[in-house]
C-alpha distance (Angstrom), angle and dihedral (degrees) to the residues before:
residue distance angle dihedral
M1 . . .
R2 3.86 . .
R3 3.80 121.4 .
A4 3.79 131.4 -168.7
K5 3.81 137.9 159.0
G6 3.83 114.2 -92.3
K7 3.82 133.0 178.2
I8 3.76 139.1 -138.9
T9 3.83 117.1 -147.3
R10 3.80 135.1 179.7
K11 3.83 120.3 -136.3
K12 3.77 135.3 -177.6
S13 3.78 119.8 -141.1
G14 3.79 138.9 173.1
S15 3.82 129.0 27.8
G16 3.76 90.6 -72.2
G17 3.77 92.6 58.8
Y18 3.83 93.3 -120.3
E19 3.81 109.3 -171.7
S20 3.75 120.3 -136.5
I21 3.79 132.7 179.3
W22 3.81 120.5 -129.7
I23 3.81 125.6 -163.0
Y24 3.77 115.3 -152.2
I25 3.81 114.1 -148.9
P26 3.86 115.6 -165.5
S27 3.79 115.6 -116.0
K28 3.78 94.2 -120.5
I29 3.79 87.1 64.2
A30 3.83 97.8 38.7
K31 3.79 91.8 48.3
D32 3.80 95.0 46.6
S33 3.80 114.7 115.5
T34 3.78 91.0 -124.2
F35 3.83 95.5 53.9
P36 3.84 101.6 123.4
F37 3.80 102.3 -158.0
S38 3.82 132.9 84.1
T39 3.78 128.7 -154.9
Y40 3.86 115.1 -72.2
E41 3.83 91.2 3.1
D42 3.84 117.2 156.4
V43 3.77 110.8 -117.7
N44 3.83 138.6 -178.4
V45 3.82 114.8 -111.6
E46 3.79 118.2 -167.9
I47 3.78 139.5 157.7
I48 3.82 114.4 -129.6
D49 3.80 125.4 170.7
D50 3.83 91.0 -13.5
K51 3.77 91.6 -53.1
L52 3.80 130.1 114.9
M53 3.82 109.4 -128.1
I54 3.82 121.8 -164.6
T55 3.79 114.1 -171.2
K56 3.76 137.1 167.2
R57 3.73 118.7 -89.3
D58 3.82 118.3 -134.3
E59 3.73 141.3 177.0
L60 3.78 92.7 -85.6
F61 3.81 92.0 59.6
D62 3.81 89.8 53.4
I63 3.81 91.2 49.4
I64 3.82 92.9 49.2
E65 3.76 92.7 43.9
N66 3.83 91.8 50.9
Y67 3.78 90.4 49.2
G68 3.77 91.8 46.2
V69 3.81 125.8 -130.5
E70 3.78 88.6 -126.5
N71 3.81 87.5 63.7
A72 3.80 92.8 52.3
T73 3.78 102.1 111.3
I74 3.77 132.8 111.9
A75 3.81 90.2 -120.7
K76 3.84 95.8 54.5
L77 3.80 92.9 41.8
L78 3.77 94.1 52.8
R79 3.82 93.9 45.3
K80 3.75 90.9 49.1
K81 3.83 95.7 47.5
A82 3.83 94.2 42.2
A83 3.82 90.1 54.4
K84 3.79 91.8 47.8
N85 3.86 101.5 42.7
Q86 3.82 101.8 23.5
D87 3.85 105.1 160.1
K88 3.81 95.6 20.5
P89 3.84 110.5 116.2
F90 3.80 113.6 -111.6
L91 3.83 107.5 164.6
F92 3.80 129.6 43.5
Y93 3.79 126.9 -176.5
K94 3.83 121.5 168.4
D95 3.82 103.5 -52.1
Q96 3.83 93.8 -19.3
S97 3.81 126.4 97.5
Y98 3.83 133.8 -177.3
T99 3.78 128.0 -164.0
Y100 3.81 124.3 -139.1
E101 3.76 89.7 -100.2
E102 3.82 92.1 49.5
L103 3.79 90.6 49.7
N104 3.82 90.6 54.6
N105 3.80 93.1 42.2
N106 3.86 93.7 50.2
S107 3.77 89.9 46.5
N108 3.74 88.9 52.3
R109 3.81 90.8 50.1
I110 3.81 89.7 55.8
A111 3.84 91.8 43.5
R112 3.87 90.9 52.9
G113 3.77 90.3 49.3
I114 3.77 93.3 48.8
L115 3.79 91.3 48.9
K116 3.82 91.3 50.9
L117 3.77 90.3 49.5
I118 3.83 98.1 50.3
K119 3.79 103.7 29.1
R120 3.81 116.6 106.2
P121 3.86 114.0 -121.4
R122 3.80 112.9 -96.3
S123 3.82 91.9 4.3
K124 3.79 127.1 118.2
I125 3.81 91.0 -161.1
V126 3.79 113.4 106.2
K127 3.82 114.6 -150.5
R128 3.80 116.6 -135.2
I129 3.78 103.7 -141.9
K130 3.78 138.1 168.3
I131 3.84 114.7 -104.5
S132 3.83 119.8 -173.5
I133 3.82 123.1 -150.9
M134 3.76 121.0 -150.7
L135 3.83 105.7 172.8
P136 3.76 136.0 127.5
N137 3.80 117.2 -109.9
C138 3.79 108.1 -67.3
P139 3.81 138.6 127.7
E140 3.82 91.2 -96.1
Y141 3.82 88.3 63.2
I142 3.82 89.9 63.4
F143 3.83 93.3 42.4
C144 3.85 88.6 52.1
M145 3.85 94.0 49.8
F146 3.78 92.2 49.1
G147 3.79 94.8 38.0
I148 3.82 92.6 52.4
A149 3.79 90.1 50.1
K150 3.78 90.9 49.1
A151 3.81 89.5 52.6
G152 3.81 88.2 57.5
S153 3.80 95.1 -110.4
A154 3.78 131.6 115.2
F155 3.83 124.8 -110.6
I156 3.78 125.2 -144.4
T157 3.84 114.7 -156.6
I158 3.81 109.0 -149.7
N159 3.79 129.1 -160.7
P160 3.83 104.9 -131.5
N161 3.82 89.4 -154.7
F162 3.83 92.4 70.9
S163 3.77 115.6 113.5
Y164 3.85 119.0 -102.9
D165 3.74 94.6 -101.2
V166 3.84 92.4 50.2
L167 3.86 92.4 46.4
E168 3.80 88.5 51.2
Y169 3.80 92.1 48.5
I170 3.79 93.6 49.9
L171 3.81 95.2 47.9
K172 3.83 89.5 48.7
N173 3.82 96.7 42.2
S174 3.83 92.7 47.6
N175 3.82 93.0 51.4
T176 3.79 89.4 -127.4
Q177 3.81 112.5 -171.0
V178 3.78 99.7 171.6
L179 3.79 126.3 37.1
I180 3.78 123.7 -162.7
L181 3.81 103.2 -156.4
D182 3.75 134.5 178.7
Y183 3.81 113.0 -128.6
I184 3.84 91.4 -119.0
Y185 3.83 88.9 67.4
L186 3.83 96.6 44.7
E187 3.81 96.5 97.8
E188 3.76 90.4 47.6
F189 3.86 90.3 51.8
K190 3.87 92.5 47.8
K191 3.82 89.8 64.7
I192 3.80 92.0 62.8
S193 3.81 99.6 26.7
P194 3.86 95.3 96.7
N195 3.81 89.4 60.2
L196 3.83 92.9 52.5
P197 3.87 106.5 69.6
T198 3.86 93.4 157.2
I199 3.80 91.6 67.3
N200 3.81 101.7 87.7
K201 3.88 99.4 165.8
V202 3.80 129.8 41.2
I203 3.80 113.8 -172.1
I204 3.82 110.7 -153.7
H205 3.77 117.2 -146.1
N206 3.84 119.9 -161.2
A207 3.82 94.2 7.6
P208 3.84 116.0 172.6
K209 3.79 117.7 -103.8
D210 3.76 94.8 -107.3
F211 3.85 94.4 49.4
E212 3.78 113.4 130.9
F213 3.78 110.9 -132.1
N214 3.78 123.1 -164.5
E215 3.80 140.8 177.9
K216 3.80 91.7 -66.8
L217 3.79 100.9 32.1
I218 3.81 108.0 62.9
D219 3.74 131.5 -175.6
F220 3.81 114.9 -110.4
Q221 3.79 89.6 -130.9
E222 3.90 88.3 67.1
I223 3.82 90.1 69.1
F224 3.80 93.8 36.5
T225 3.77 91.9 78.9
S226 3.79 130.6 177.3
N227 3.83 93.4 -118.1
I228 3.80 107.6 107.0
K229 3.80 98.1 174.1
N230 3.78 119.8 118.3
P231 3.79 108.4 -100.4
K232 3.80 116.9 -117.3
V233 3.84 93.1 -131.3
I234 3.76 109.9 130.0
A235 3.80 110.1 -131.9
K236 3.84 114.6 -171.3
H237 3.75 124.7 -151.7
W238 3.81 91.3 -115.2
H239 3.80 94.9 52.9
T240 3.79 116.0 108.9
M241 3.83 110.4 -96.0
Q242 3.77 104.5 173.8
I243 3.81 142.8 2.1
N244 3.82 113.3 -155.8
Y245 3.79 119.2 -174.0
T246 3.78 123.1 -139.8
S247 3.82 120.5 -127.2
G248 3.82 92.5 -100.3
S249 3.85 94.8 -127.6
T250 3.81 92.5 150.1
G251 3.83 98.8 34.5
K252 3.77 137.7 -45.4
P253 3.85 114.2 -6.8
K254 3.79 113.6 -93.5
G255 3.76 122.0 -139.0
V256 3.81 110.1 -127.5
L257 3.81 108.1 -152.1
Y258 3.79 118.8 -140.7
R259 3.77 117.6 -170.8
N260 3.82 121.2 -156.2
H261 3.80 92.3 -95.3
F262 3.83 88.7 68.1
V263 3.80 86.8 81.7
L264 3.86 83.1 82.6
T265 3.83 87.9 76.3
G266 3.80 82.6 76.2
I267 3.79 88.1 67.2
N268 3.84 92.9 48.5
I269 3.81 96.7 46.7
G270 3.79 92.4 37.8
K271 3.80 90.2 53.3
E272 3.82 89.8 56.0
L273 3.85 92.4 46.3
E274 3.77 89.5 49.6
E275 3.78 89.3 55.0
I276 3.81 91.8 54.5
G277 3.79 91.4 49.9
F278 3.80 109.3 -81.6
K279 3.80 108.9 149.4
P280 3.83 134.5 -175.8
S281 3.82 89.6 -106.4
D282 3.81 91.8 55.5
K283 3.84 133.2 95.6
L284 3.81 124.9 -138.7
Y285 3.86 116.9 -150.7
C286 3.81 114.0 -140.0
P287 3.85 115.7 -173.1
L288 3.85 90.3 161.6
P289 3.82 117.8 115.3
L290 3.79 111.7 -94.9
Y291 3.77 90.3 -134.7
H292 3.82 87.7 67.7
A293 3.79 112.7 86.4
S294 3.85 91.8 -133.4
S295 3.79 91.5 71.4
L296 3.79 90.7 61.6
Y297 3.76 100.8 36.4
W298 3.80 101.1 35.0
G299 3.81 98.0 38.2
I300 3.78 122.5 8.6
L301 3.84 100.1 43.3
P302 3.82 95.8 41.8
A303 3.84 90.2 50.9
L304 3.85 89.0 49.9
F305 3.76 94.5 49.9
Y306 3.85 93.0 46.8
D307 3.87 96.3 42.4
A308 3.81 94.2 -115.4
S309 3.82 133.5 129.3
V310 3.82 135.4 -105.1
V311 3.79 130.6 -149.7
I312 3.80 116.5 -158.2
A313 3.79 126.6 -163.7
E314 3.84 128.3 -149.9
H315 3.80 86.4 -122.1
F316 3.76 136.5 -37.5
N317 3.80 115.3 -73.6
P318 3.84 123.4 157.8
I319 3.76 93.7 -135.4
W320 3.83 96.2 43.8
F321 3.82 88.4 45.0
W322 3.81 94.1 65.7
K323 3.80 92.5 42.4
D324 3.86 89.1 53.1
I325 3.77 91.5 47.4
K326 3.86 91.4 52.0
R327 3.83 91.4 46.8
H328 3.85 98.4 45.8
N329 3.84 105.6 23.6
P330 3.81 97.5 -145.0
V331 3.86 118.3 -172.2
G332 3.79 95.8 -148.4
I333 3.80 139.1 27.2
L334 3.83 134.7 -155.9
Y335 3.78 115.0 -133.9
F336 3.78 150.0 -179.5
G337 3.78 113.5 -149.0
A338 3.79 93.3 -109.7
Y339 3.83 89.5 60.0
L340 3.82 91.6 57.4
A341 3.83 89.6 47.2
E342 3.81 92.0 53.8
L343 3.83 90.6 50.6
L344 3.78 92.0 46.2
Y345 3.81 94.6 50.8
S346 3.79 94.5 45.7
P347 3.82 116.4 102.6
P348 3.86 116.7 -81.6
S349 3.77 114.9 -91.6
K350 3.79 142.1 -177.9
T351 3.78 88.2 -110.2
D352 3.83 92.1 63.1
R353 3.79 90.6 96.7
S354 3.84 101.4 9.6
H355 3.86 101.9 83.8
S356 3.73 144.4 94.6
I357 3.83 100.2 -112.1
K358 3.76 116.2 113.9
W359 3.82 100.7 167.5
A360 3.82 145.1 14.8
F361 3.78 124.6 -147.8
G362 3.80 124.1 -165.0
C363 3.79 145.0 74.7
G364 3.83 141.7 -80.6
A365 3.84 101.4 56.8
S366 3.81 110.8 143.9
N367 3.80 121.0 -147.9
E368 3.75 95.4 -103.2
L369 3.81 94.2 43.7
W370 3.79 91.5 47.4
E371 3.82 95.4 55.3
K372 3.82 96.0 41.9
F373 3.84 92.8 46.7
E374 3.79 93.9 51.3
N375 3.83 92.5 46.1
R376 3.82 93.4 49.9
F377 3.81 101.8 40.8
G378 3.80 103.7 24.3
I379 3.85 89.8 -128.5
T380 3.83 117.7 140.3
I381 3.80 112.3 -132.9
Y382 3.81 120.4 -140.9
E383 3.76 107.2 -167.1
L384 3.82 124.0 -160.5
W385 3.84 140.2 -177.3
T386 3.75 126.8 -147.3
L387 3.81 142.1 131.7
A388 3.78 130.6 -119.6
E389 3.77 87.5 -108.7
A390 3.83 89.6 65.4
I391 3.80 92.2 -135.2
G392 3.79 93.5 140.7
I393 3.78 142.6 -7.7
T394 3.77 134.7 -161.5
L395 3.78 128.8 -170.4
N396 3.80 133.1 -165.0
K397 3.79 106.2 -141.1
V398 3.79 97.4 167.6
G399 3.82 97.8 50.1
S400 3.75 118.7 156.8
K401 3.79 94.8 -12.4
G402 3.80 88.7 58.9
G403 3.79 95.6 43.8
K404 3.79 94.6 -108.3
I405 3.79 104.6 117.6
G406 3.80 108.1 153.9
S407 3.74 95.2 29.1
V408 3.83 123.2 114.9
G409 3.83 88.0 -150.9
K410 3.75 136.6 -132.1
V411 3.83 128.6 -32.6
L412 3.80 114.1 -90.8
S413 3.82 127.6 -122.9
G414 3.74 112.1 -73.3
Y415 3.78 97.2 35.4
E416 3.80 139.2 76.9
L417 3.78 127.1 -152.4
R418 3.79 137.7 -169.4
I419 3.83 138.4 170.3
V420 3.81 118.0 -131.7
D421 3.77 137.8 -177.9
S422 3.81 124.6 -126.7
K423 3.84 90.6 -79.6
G424 3.75 94.7 50.2
N425 3.78 97.1 -102.7
I426 3.81 116.3 146.0
Q427 3.81 110.5 -109.0
S428 3.79 123.0 -127.7
P429 3.86 117.2 -122.4
G430 3.76 119.2 -84.4
P431 3.85 140.9 83.6
E432 3.81 89.8 -96.8
N433 3.81 90.1 63.0
V434 3.84 101.4 65.2
G435 3.84 111.9 165.3
E436 3.79 141.9 155.8
I437 3.79 116.8 -68.9
L438 3.74 112.9 -121.6
S439 3.80 119.8 -168.3
R440 3.77 134.3 -171.3
S441 3.83 128.8 -172.1
I442 3.81 119.3 -139.8
L443 3.82 90.9 -175.1
P444 3.82 120.8 103.2
M445 3.83 91.0 -104.1
A446 3.81 123.5 100.3
W447 3.79 119.2 -158.4
E448 3.81 120.4 -129.3
Y449 3.75 144.4 174.4
Y450 3.79 118.8 -136.9
K451 3.84 113.0 -107.9
L452 3.80 92.7 -5.5
S453 3.81 127.4 117.3
V454 3.81 125.3 -118.8
D455 3.79 89.5 -104.3
T456 3.84 89.0 67.9
L457 3.76 89.9 59.1
R458 3.83 93.6 71.1
K459 3.81 86.3 -133.3
D460 3.78 124.4 158.1
R461 3.78 99.3 -137.2
R462 3.75 91.9 -158.4
D463 3.79 99.1 67.3
R464 3.87 104.6 1.8
W465 3.85 93.6 -114.4
V466 3.82 108.8 150.2
H467 3.83 122.9 -146.5
T468 3.77 101.7 -136.0
G469 3.81 99.1 -170.6
D470 3.83 88.3 -128.3
Y471 3.78 121.3 117.1
G472 3.76 132.3 -148.3
Y473 3.78 147.1 121.8
K474 3.77 138.9 -118.4
D475 3.79 126.1 -127.8
N476 3.84 124.0 -137.1
D477 3.80 90.3 -87.4
G478 3.83 92.7 55.7
Y479 3.78 96.6 -105.3
L480 3.79 116.8 146.9
Y481 3.80 123.4 -128.8
Y482 3.80 115.5 -164.0
V483 3.82 115.1 -145.4
G484 3.80 103.9 171.8
N485 3.78 150.0 -65.6
K486 3.80 125.3 -72.8
A487 3.82 88.2 -112.4
D488 3.82 88.5 58.9
I489 3.80 95.8 58.6
I490 3.80 114.1 113.6
Y491 3.82 116.2 -157.1
K492 3.80 112.6 -150.8
N493 3.78 117.8 170.2
E494 3.78 104.2 -51.7
E495 3.78 95.1 -23.1
Q496 3.78 128.8 100.7
I497 3.78 108.9 -153.0
F498 3.80 127.7 -172.3
A499 3.80 111.1 -142.0
R500 3.82 91.6 -137.6
Q501 3.82 90.0 66.0
I502 3.83 89.6 58.9
E503 3.82 94.2 41.5
R504 3.83 93.1 49.7
I505 3.78 90.7 57.7
A506 3.83 94.4 42.5
N507 3.78 91.8 48.7
N508 3.81 90.2 54.9
H509 3.83 89.2 68.4
P510 3.84 105.6 106.8
E511 3.82 91.9 -129.0
V512 3.84 97.7 47.1
L513 3.81 118.9 92.5
E514 3.87 97.4 -176.2
S515 3.73 140.7 -31.4
A516 3.84 144.3 -163.3
A517 3.82 122.2 -146.2
F518 3.81 122.2 -166.7
G519 3.76 142.8 153.5
V520 3.80 123.7 -93.3
P521 3.76 122.7 -166.2
S522 3.77 124.9 -96.6
K523 3.79 127.8 -155.6
K524 3.78 87.0 -116.8
Q525 3.81 108.9 88.3
G526 3.84 116.0 -108.0
K527 3.81 92.7 7.6
E528 3.80 128.3 115.2
Y529 3.76 132.5 -168.7
I530 3.80 118.0 -145.6
K531 3.76 121.4 -119.1
I532 3.76 125.9 -173.5
C533 3.81 126.0 -161.7
V534 3.79 112.4 -155.4
L535 3.78 132.5 -161.9
L536 3.81 109.2 -158.3
K537 3.79 125.8 -149.1
E538 3.77 116.8 -99.9
G539 3.81 112.1 -78.9
S540 3.81 95.3 15.4
D541 3.82 118.2 143.9
L542 3.81 94.0 -173.8
S543 3.79 111.7 155.3
Y544 3.80 128.2 -139.9
E545 3.82 91.2 -115.2
N546 3.80 93.8 52.0
L547 3.77 93.4 48.9
Y548 3.85 91.0 46.9
N549 3.80 91.2 51.2
Y550 3.73 90.4 49.4
L551 3.88 90.6 52.1
I552 3.83 91.9 48.7
Q553 3.79 91.3 52.7
N554 3.85 95.5 48.0
M555 3.83 106.6 39.5
A556 3.83 141.5 44.3
F557 3.83 112.5 -81.7
Y558 3.79 93.1 -115.6
M559 3.85 91.6 57.1
V560 3.84 96.0 52.9
P561 3.82 110.8 111.1
R562 3.82 118.9 -119.7
Y563 3.80 93.1 -155.6
I564 3.83 128.2 47.5
E565 3.81 125.8 -174.5
F566 3.81 125.3 -176.9
K567 3.80 111.0 -146.0
E568 3.75 134.8 -170.4
N569 3.85 91.7 -139.6
L570 3.84 139.6 -1.8
P571 3.80 122.5 -131.8
K572 3.79 111.9 -110.5
S573 3.81 139.0 -169.5
S574 3.83 127.4 -131.4
N575 3.78 91.1 -80.5
L576 3.87 89.6 49.1
M577 3.84 92.5 -108.6
I578 3.87 111.2 149.1
Q579 3.82 110.0 -104.5
K580 3.75 100.8 -132.7
F581 3.81 93.3 176.1
I582 3.79 86.2 69.5
L583 3.83 91.6 50.1
K584 3.77 91.2 48.4
K585 3.78 91.6 51.0
E586 3.85 89.6 50.4
W587 3.77 88.1 61.3
E588 3.79 87.4 74.2
L589 3.83 89.7 63.3
N590 3.81 118.2 88.4
E591 3.74 92.5 -149.3
I592 3.81 88.5 62.2
K593 3.85 92.0 46.4
K594 3.77 88.5 53.4
M595 3.79 90.1 58.7
T596 3.84 93.9 48.5
W597 3.78 124.1 97.4
D598 3.83 117.4 -136.5
S599 3.81 114.7 -149.7
K600 3.80 92.1 -155.0
L601 3.79 92.1 57.6
K602 3.82 94.4 32.7
D603 3.82 86.9 -136.3
I604 3.77 144.8 73.3
I605 3.81 111.5 -62.8
P606 3.84 111.6 -88.0
I607 3.81 116.7 -140.2
K608 3.79 118.3 -137.1
K609 3.77 127.0 -162.1
K610 3.81 118.8 -127.6
D611 3.78 126.3 167.4
N612 3.82 88.2 -10.6
K613 3.80 89.8 -57.7
L614 3.78 129.2 110.2
E615 3.80 115.9 -120.3
V616 3.77 138.1 -178.7
F617 3.80 119.1 -125.0
D618 3.85 108.6 -110.4
């Protein structure tokens, strides 16, 4: 970073004495090779936290400005698109389809039902409340999200796979007053219901005909009214639209708060999809869970903004996947890396190359998976990087054809990105210069957590750079390579090891399906041993010794795990990322230790008894 003393002056010009303000930039800054501006270039000027910020203006700014931030609400977007596209199909699910107009009408039906439910008698005041949704993927899920937003309230999308204590925490922390719940989750909810007195209405979706409703348990059909008129509730772009909770891998889940103006991400992502070939006549296949924010911001909103169509699936399944593709003929798909792996490791089929899919857009594709997947299915992978907090996003649009397999690409318009060392110094390009990824938004959208202070945001208040906790490096062309999260770093002696480096090598073994490496504590202070949990391919008879020998031959000695455990499954989050915090906690259990192989002993860990306690030999 270069600094120099500048000056602001006021000058009068013209016969009318028009006053203008001039900013003097010293020559040593203006002549520096990193100075980003050219003569007479249009720039963005804004005041943030008592600081004057001058940033480059790009095409995205013009698009957003033309659209108007004040128009950035679900209600206005749906009205506008329904009027424009009317009978054009927007949403497909199994054998069902809904036009743009039907999407708006059904959202209005939900909005009217919500307003009737929460509005005080004889009062014109509309309460803005928090309404949680706990449904499987289905069209009603989307109608509920949009209907709640149209009613001026905020929706919370909840992962039904959370444990009871996490579900209870989220429903309390979010101040949920109304819960829209599918009947299949009712018994689960009843176990925590006594601890949730603020929830006064539970709307049951898909209840059996003989179900007994009462004052608290309400039939979904009561809020799915016949009134299709747009409600008159005024939703502003700064009003809270959604709260989406993280998986809680490093502590309690945090509620990421999205205001209505976050619908503008649909413009940004849609613009990138348009560049790779997404057209208004195309369909985008979305097998991601609708409770995951990526479904809305990577798929549904971009398709809305760019007048295209979306296909949703009940959930991802390799067999259903190809049936859906044959039925709907989408041109692109959204993915998590684990989805691509399941498709790749399924038996060869005639459909491998006989399909409509041209590209896949998502995250989590490893180098090896990427290359094999493209070669087998003829589908181009476009890999991205982002966080749930939406503080930055990168996209690799050149991929294998541009020699950038393994990269998550370059930062998109509206964001800035840098790699720094532990002291905050910008890292030079190259894989030997791994550092923390810092991101900064130059869009008119701040990121927030619900009920958490600014300190929690890891934000440098001086210049708005955010410490993401993710690590990576850039190559000489400015492409980002993600190597892991801070929580994934294993400290062994003087070495700092990223678990992904170990997992990538282990997963290359022909009999290994996937793996998870992590550090486990040693009795020696500040030292960790490495353990790897491995899921073998079906029919494999791979032994601990053979896998250990393979690891020794293919990685540096300090990276080789001491402990190996073969597992039948690995715990995963909503985006199918392995939940290592669960595996680390399992290490405390002796029954897990008794199933773990120790390379020093060349055998399963023996348990000794000391002071009436079971201990592992160290």
